[in-house]
C-alpha positions in Angstrom: 37.6 -53.0 -40.5 35.7 -54.0 -37.3 38.1 -51.7 -35.1 37.5 -48.5 -37.2 33.7 -48.9 -37.0 33.8 -49.4 -33.5 35.8 -46.3 -32.9 33.4 -44.6 -35.2 30.4 -45.8 -32.9 32.2 -44.5 -29.8 32.9 -40.9 -31.4 29.3 -40.5 -32.5 27.9 -42.0 -29.3 29.9 -39.5 -27.5 29.0 -36.9 -29.6 25.2 -37.6 -29.1 25.7 -37.6 -25.1 27.3 -34.6 -25.3 24.8 -33.0 -27.3 22.1 -34.6 -24.8 23.8 -33.1 -22.1 23.8 -29.3 -23.9 20.0 -29.9 -24.4 19.5 -31.1 -20.6 21.4 -28.1 -19.3 20.0 -25.4 -21.9 16.6 -26.9 -20.6 17.5 -26.0 -16.8 19.2 -22.8 -17.3 16.4 -20.7 -15.8 14.6 -20.7 -12.8 11.1 -18.8 -11.9 12.1 -15.4 -10.4 10.2 -16.2 -6.9 12.8 -19.4 -6.6 15.8 -17.1 -7.5 15.0 -14.8 -4.9 14.4 -17.8 -2.2 17.8 -18.8 -2.9 19.4 -15.2 -2.6 17.5 -14.8 0.7 19.3 -17.9 1.9 22.6 -17.2 0.8 22.8 -13.6 1.8 20.6 -13.4 4.7 18.5 -10.4 3.3 14.6 -10.3 2.9 12.7 -9.1 -0.2 9.3 -7.4 -0.4 7.5 -7.6 -3.8 4.1 -7.9 -5.2 3.4 -11.5 -6.1 1.5 -10.5 -9.2 4.4 -8.8 -10.6 6.9 -11.3 -10.6 4.4 -14.2 -11.4 5.4 -16.2 -14.5 8.8 -14.3 -14.6 11.8 -16.7 -15.5 15.5 -15.7 -15.2 18.7 -17.4 -16.0 20.9 -18.9 -13.6 23.7 -16.7 -12.2 26.8 -17.5 -13.9 28.9 -15.6 -11.5 28.5 -14.6 -8.1 29.5 -11.5 -6.5 27.7 -8.8 -3.9 24.1 -9.2 -3.5 23.3 -6.1 -5.6 25.5 -7.5 -8.2 23.5 -10.7 -8.3 20.3 -8.8 -8.5 21.3 -6.9 -11.2 22.1 -10.0 -13.2 18.8 -11.7 -12.3 16.5 -8.5 -13.5 18.3 -7.2 -16.3 15.7 -9.3 -18.9 12.6 -7.9 -16.9 10.9 -4.7 -16.3 11.5 -5.0 -12.6 14.0 -3.0 -10.3 15.4 -3.4 -6.8 16.4 -1.1 -4.1 17.8 -1.4 -0.7 15.3 0.3 1.7 16.9 -0.5 5.2 19.5 -2.7 6.5 19.0 -6.2 4.9 15.6 -5.3 3.4 15.1 -4.9 -0.5 12.2 -4.3 -2.5 11.7 -5.8 -6.1 9.2 -3.4 -8.2 8.4 -2.1 -11.2 9.2 1.8 -11.7 5.8 2.9 -11.2 5.3 0.8 -8.1 5.4 2.1 -4.4 7.0 0.8 -1.6 5.8 2.0 1.9 6.8 1.0 5.5 4.6 1.4 8.1 5.3 1.8 11.6 1.8 1.7 14.0 1.9 3.0 17.4 -0.5 4.7 20.1 -0.6 8.4 19.4 -0.6 9.1 23.1 2.1 6.7 24.4 4.0 5.8 21.5 3.5 2.1 22.4 3.6 -0.1 19.0 0.2 -1.5 17.8 1.2 -5.3 17.1 -1.2 -6.8 14.4 -3.2 -3.6 13.2 -4.9 -4.1 9.9 -3.9 -2.0 6.7 -6.6 -2.4 4.4 -7.0 -1.0 0.8 -10.4 0.9 0.9 -13.5 -0.8 -0.9 -11.5 -4.2 -0.8 -10.8 -7.2 1.1 -7.2 -6.9 0.3 -4.7 -5.7 3.3 -1.7 -6.7 5.4 -1.2 -7.0 9.1 1.6 -5.3 11.3 4.0 -7.8 12.9 4.3 -7.7 16.8 6.7 -4.4 16.7 3.8 -2.9 14.6 5.7 -2.7 11.5 4.6 -3.7 8.0 5.7 -3.1 4.5 4.0 -3.2 1.5 4.5 -3.0 -2.6 1.5 -1.2 -4.3 1.9 -1.8 -8.1 -1.0 0.3 -9.3 -0.8 2.9 -6.5 -2.9 5.6 -8.6 -5.8 6.8 -6.4 -5.4 4.1 -3.7 -6.8 5.1 -0.3 -5.5 2.5 2.6 -7.3 2.6 6.0 -5.3 1.5 9.4 -7.8 -0.1 11.7 -7.0 -1.1 15.5 -9.7 -2.4 18.0 -10.3 0.8 20.2 -8.7 3.4 18.1 -10.0 5.7 15.2 -9.4 4.8 11.8 -6.5 6.2 9.7 -6.7 6.7 6.0 -3.7 7.3 3.9 -3.8 8.6 0.3 -1.0 7.0 -1.9 -1.0 9.6 -4.4 0.8 12.0 -1.8 3.1 9.2 -1.0 6.9 9.2 -2.7 7.7 5.8 -4.6 9.6 4.9 -1.5 8.1 6.0 1.8 8.3 5.1 5.6 5.4 6.4 7.6 5.0 6.5 11.0 1.3 6.4 12.0 0.1 7.5 15.5 -3.5 6.3 16.1 -5.5 8.1 18.2 -7.9 6.3 21.0 -11.5 5.9 20.2 -13.7 8.5 22.3 -16.4 6.6 24.1 -19.8 8.2 24.3 -21.6 7.4 27.7 -25.3 8.0 28.2 -26.2 10.1 30.9 -28.0 8.6 33.9 -29.8 9.9 36.8 -29.9 7.9 40.0 -33.2 8.6 42.2 -33.4 5.9 44.5 -30.1 4.1 45.7 -31.1 3.2 49.5 -33.2 0.2 50.3 -36.7 0.5 51.3 -37.0 1.8 55.1 -34.1 3.8 55.0 -34.1 7.6 53.9 -32.1 10.4 53.4 -32.1 14.1 53.3 -31.6 16.0 50.1 -28.0 16.6 50.9 -27.4 13.1 52.3 -26.4 14.6 55.7 -28.5 12.6 57.8 -30.3 9.2 57.5 -33.8 7.8 58.8 -34.1 4.2 59.5 -38.0 3.2 59.6 -38.1 -0.6 60.7 -41.8 -1.2 60.2 -41.2 -0.1 56.2 -38.0 -1.9 55.9 -37.5 -5.0 53.9 -35.3 -8.3 54.5 -32.0 -7.4 52.9 -30.1 -10.4 51.1 -28.5 -12.7 53.5 -30.5 -11.9 56.1 -33.3 -14.1 57.8 -35.1 -11.2 59.4 -35.4 -7.3 59.7 -32.2 -6.3 61.4 -31.9 -2.6 62.1 -28.1 -2.6 62.9 -27.2 -4.6 59.8 -29.4 -2.7 57.5 -27.4 0.4 58.9 -24.5 -0.9 57.5 -25.2 0.0 54.1 -25.2 3.4 54.6 -22.1 5.0 53.6 -19.3 5.8 56.4 -21.4 3.5 58.8 
């Protein structure tokens, strides 16, 4: 009887252990979408662009099988309202169907030189991004309707972009024009020291020793040294 009780205890204990393992496994069958995308970036050497607010709080099941990056992404996103799209090379965008993905290339319009760290900012807000060292930036806009972006760079004219006229996936090359400088007009009336006079066309000069001032660096009036400030002498 004791042996039967011991066997039952072992069987029941094993059953409870198995159920506990299943409960633990069930509790760990989902990850945050952000964490899952980070793991895929490491595994496939890819990069994802997305609006953090669109994926915030979304949990996805752990991948049951591994295939290609596209297969894994379909499996991750099938229970969400998000979609993915390969935009270039190893870059993917994760977005809602109504979102827009824009790739910016910001250059000097005159020389074609990339402008690193240019600011791209949504009008009337403080929200924006900065281009990288190659003048490139990528942006996902969740609610692009009516949004206008300003591209800013020191010494260049502001460039405005209305997103209503942009496709859901766009690559924009922006040529920034230098900001023109308005210089004030100045009239130089006197440019010689006292005691040195010139005719209106500056064809000849007259030195008046008695009216000359002591030039900087001299201890007394010196006609010859003073004449050296005259152009061509």
